[in-house]
Structure formats: structure tokens, C-alpha cells
Residue, then its C-alpha position, 0 to 999 in steps of 0.5 A: m385321143r383315140y376314143a375321142l376320135f372313135l366317138l366322133a367316127l360313131v356320130l358320123a357313121g350311118c347304120q344300114g339295113s332295117n327290119e322291114s321283113s315280110l311276117e310269116a308263120p311262127v318258128s321256134a328259135t334254134l341254137v347257135e351251135s357255134t358258140m356252145s360249150e359245156e359252160g353257159e353262153g350269152w349276149f351274142t353280138k355281131n359287128g356291122d361287117g359281120n366278120f367278128i362275133v362276140f359273146g360271153r361265157h360264164d361258169s355253172t354258177w353264173t360268174n367268172h364271165v369272159l368275153m369270147v370272139m370268132e372272127e370270119t376267115d376265107s373259109s371258116w369261123t375261128v375257134p371262140s377264144v377269150l378277147p385279149f383284154s378280158g379274163e381277169f375280171n367279170d366282163r359281160g353284156a357286150r354289144f357292137y356299135p352299129g357299123l363300127d368295131g367298137l364294143i360297149f360292155s359291162s365290167d366290174r374291172p377297177l376304174p382308173e382311180e381303184s385298186e380292186p374289182g367293184d360294182f358293175n360300169l360301162w366300158v368301151v373297147v375298139h378294134d383299130g383294124l389290127e388289134w383291140l386297144d384297151p378298154e376305157p370307163m364311160m365316166f360320163i355314164n357310170s354311177e356309184l352303183n351298177d351301170f350295165h348291159a348297154s346298146i347304142t343307136s347309130d347317132g350315138t344315144i347309149y341305152f343302159a340298165s342301172n339300179r341307181d338311186g331314183g328308179q322305179g324298180k330294182s333296176d331300170l332302163y336309161r339313156a345317154v344323149l350327146g348334147s351340145v356340152g356332152y352326154e346327158v342321162e335320163a330315165l326312159q320315159g314311157q311305159v317301160n320302167s315299172s316296179y319290176s326290174e328291167s335289167d338288159i336292153f337292146v335298141d334299134a339302130e334308128g331308135r324305132f323300138v327297144i327290146y328288154s328284160r324284165t323279172d318276174d312280171p306276172a304278165g310273162f312266163g317267169g324268170d326274165d322275159l323278153w319284151i318290146s316297146f316301140a317309140e311313140n312321140g318321144l315315149w315309149g309304148s306299152p310293152i308287148h311279151l314276145g310270146p312263146e317263140v321266144n319266152t319260157a319259165e326260165y330266164e331269157y335276155g340278151a336280145f340283139i339284131a344284127r345289121d341285116g335286120d333279119t334275125l334275133y339273138f338272145t339268151s335262153h336258160k330253158d334247157g337248164n343251162a345258158n345257150i345263144m338262140s336265134i329266131p328270124l325276126a319276121s316269125l315274131d308275133v309283133v306288128w312293126p308300126w312302119l310296116a303296118a303304115d306301108n300296107a295302110e298306103 
């Protein structure tokens, strides 16, 4: 019942803020030092009110993933600690719902009818203002294979990656659209999916663009690179590489833009270990269509 009420609140909730920043000279990405440790960190996300930060932490073999939380107090941020529902299974790729204290995350924890960890599935968990409730699986999305690394628009459309049957590459990007009889899952249409692996996605709260990782595309720098694609008449346009301000020959993924629309957070392995980076959105060499339209007027 609480999950049903949460979904209803999601549909009714709006997402304030936008990404309408003026373009500036390129700058380098910087470390988000408050999340750093000797282990690896990735998938930064912040709630709508900006008082919760959640990110992932894992060991040097890229296993044993846990979700960490920091909470803002009157004077500072708390020291990162493991979320109360995490730590037993591999939990990763968490992102907040726009404007709500709910997380969607990927986990290999057993589904209700299972007793052992299995493939990755999508789960949702809610903070009710006092505590984190128990996670619940998103069974209307989850398939027999891996479903993971999701992001959500303000109208409740869920974007995610999956290696389910029928895709173009090792994994592809999908979305679950809320209709009159529930959610319907479909592959993203346009030019985002390919014969390569698309394994992680962030969607703008208004559904205007997606930022996602693609593996070993020869047009990139190597490993996982981050690309952006804009919505064009119901399709996703030709992906644009986010360039050397973001991408390296190593792995970049885990894009997230906070509600204020000013900063891109992402994960980079450029120093040999996973670290969370940030860069002003306005410093990217990207033409934002709505800004271009305003300037044309």
C-alpha cells in the first residue's frame, strides 16, 4: 500500500528547476571529495530537497557494492554510512526520484519467490520522513535477465538498461511508460541503442535528453564513455560525445544532474580507481536546443 501511495505521489509531483544555464568556457571536472575513500565510489545522487546524498561504494575487484548515505544537518553533512537496507547483497546505481525521497536502485538480492542472489533487478525504496522503509522489487519491469541502472522523469516514466532478449547489443536502453492499465516497457526509439553496450542511463526530469554510457565505441575514447541524446519528435537523436572534459580512455558512467540543473555528477576511473566527479553543466561543449531556440528569438 505504501508503495502504491508513493507511485501516486510521484505522478502528482512536479519537478522544479531546469538546465537553462548560459554556456561558459570549458573547465575540468573536479572530485567530490566528501564521498572519497580507499575503495571505489560511484553513482552519486541527491534528493529533491538537497538534504540527502546517496552513492555507491565497492571494493577493488568491483564487487561487494553497498549504498552509502549522507544527510545534511544544521552545521554540516554526516559522515557517509551504509543505508540500513544495504550491505548484504550487491546494491548499486541508485538514483532519486525527481522531487521525492524515493530511490530506484539495482540489486542482485533475491526476489520474493527466491532464496539466493541472482541477476540484477530494479528495486524501489522510500524514506517516509523518519526512516527508510523496506525495498520492494519493480516486478512490472524486471525480466529473467539483468535490469539495472535506472532513472525517472517527473511524470513517472522509468528509463533503464537491460540485456533482456531482443536487444541490439550486449545491453540496451528501455523505458517503462505509465499508461491507463499500468506500465508498458519499450526499447528507446531512435539512435541511442546500438551493437555496442549501453549500460547506464540518466534522463532529464522533463524528458528532454538522456545521458548514458556506451562501451568501446570507436568514436569514443575507450572503455565506457558518456554520451548525450536529445528528444526529437518522439525519437532520440544522434548521440553526442561529452568530450575530454568528461571522458577518458578509462570508464565513465553514472551520470546524474541535481534538481538545480547546474552540475553534472559522474563516475570516472581515470586515476585507476572509481571516483565521483562533478562539472558545471554549462561548461560542456553541448548546444542545448531550448537555449538555441531562445537565442534565435
